[in-house]
N, C-alpha and C positions, 0 to 999 in steps of 0.2 A: 637287157640293162647291162651295163658295163660293168666292172670293178670296182669303181671308185661308188657308183650307187647304190650296189649290194652293200658294201664297206659301211658306208653311209647308214643304211636301214638296219644294220648289225649293232649298229655303236649306239642308235637310236632306241632301240628298243631290248640292251643291255638296261640302259639309262632306266626307262620305264619301270623294267624288273626291279630293278634296285632302288629304284623311288616306292614299289611298292612294297615291296618286302621291307623298306627303312618304316614306314608308315604303320604298316597292320601289327609290327614289333613295337611299337610306341606304348608305354604303359598309359592310362587315360589319367587326369588328375581327380578323379575323384578319392575322396576322403573312405578310406575305410579299415581307419582305427577303431576299435573295439575293445572298451576295458571290462574284461569279466572277473569274476570272482571264481576260482577252478576249485572251490571245495563244499560241500553240502553238507552239512550238518544239523542231524533230526537230535534235539534232546528234551529231556522233560524238565521237572525241577531242580534235579538236584544231579544226575549224571549224566553223560552222553549214552545214547540207546545205540545211536549207527553213528560212524562217518566213513563217509563213502564217496571216495575222492575222484572225480573226474577230470577229462584232461580240458587244457584251455582253449580258448576259440580259436589261438595264433597255432596250436598242433593239429586244431583238426583243418585248418588251415592248410597246413606245412603235408597232411595226407591226401586231402584234394586235389593241391598242387600236381599230384602223382597223373590226375585221372584226366588231364584237360591238355587241350594240345595249342596250336598255335593260333593269334586271333582272339584270344578269350581271355579274359581275367578273373578272378574269384571277388565278390562284396564280402560283405560286414557276417560272419556265422552267428546263428540264433541259434537258441537251446530249445528243444522243443521234443517231443516224443510221439514215437509209433507204441502202442499200447503200453506198455509199462516199461519200454526200453527209451533210456534218452540217447537223444542224437542231437549233435550238431548240424546244423543245415545251410549249408554252404552256399549260395550263390553264384551262379554262372553268369557273364555276361559278357557280347561281343566289346569290340575296343571299340565302337561306336554308342557304348551304355546301354544296349538292349538288352533285356533279361532274357535268358536264352531258357535253363534247366535247374536243377539246384543236383548237389554232390552232399550226401548223408553219409555222418559220420558218427560211430559208435562212441557217445561220449564216455564210457568207463575204458571200451577195448584200444580204441584207437584205431578203429576198423570199419573199411565202408561197408555203407548198408544200402544196396540197391532199393532203391525207392516204388514203392506199393503198384504205382504202373509198369514200372520196371519187369517186378514180378510177375504180374498178371502179362506183358507179353509173353515173357520166356514162357507160362505157364501153357499160353495159347498155341504156340507151337506142338502141343502135347495131346491137343483136344481136336474133335472128328466133327462133323455136320450134326447139328441138330442138338447142341449144350451151349450152355453161355458158363459165363465166369463169374463170380461173386467179389466181394471186396476182398481182397489180402488181410490174411491179420498175422502180426510178428508172434513170432513164439519160438520154442525151445524144444528142439528134437537131439535125443542121446548128446544132448551137450552142444548142438550147432544151432546157431540161429538161424530160423527159416521163415520166409513166406507160406503161409498155409492157405492156397486159394481154391476155393469151393468152388464143385463144378454141378450146375443143374440141370434139367432138362428144360426142354424150350416150354414145355407145361410149368416150370420153377419147380420142379421136386428137386431135393438133394441128392443126387449120385454118391458123390465121394470127393477127396481135395488131391492136391496136386501139390507137391513140396517144392519151394524152389529155395535153394540154398540162399542167403541175405547177403551175402559177400562176395558171390562168384555169380550169380543168377543160374546156376544150373539146375537140373532136378533131382532132387534125391531119391531115391528108393528103386 
């Protein structure tokens, strides 16, 4: 190949890469507007019993934004629960609109909460052969939100639990 041919190939390659980058950075025109009420009031007939402020869907989306990379975007958050903990479930989509996963944000603390599936995967790293893991439950241990992942023998007998930090995904204890 002569120098001119090499230069042409390089220019074409750079143009293709630039076009690919441009296309992956395009924000889809999907409507992600969500109107939510960010306060829950529990009252009886006369006076308020409890007033618990929760973060808005927009704030949950801001928090979730920290955990995504290029080529994906966030959908409309929905308020849900893990046990007694209210969380915002923020769906993650590819730029082609395909659902990938969800990011969970604690509705009261605005901190990320890993999914039960992620907790189970993390706990799997601390088990050996001959055991299985049960369904994780979100609880609080020494003031820290954790996933309690039960460990069973292959015969189904409960052995112990592995505690996974609900924010970091790291094992507790």
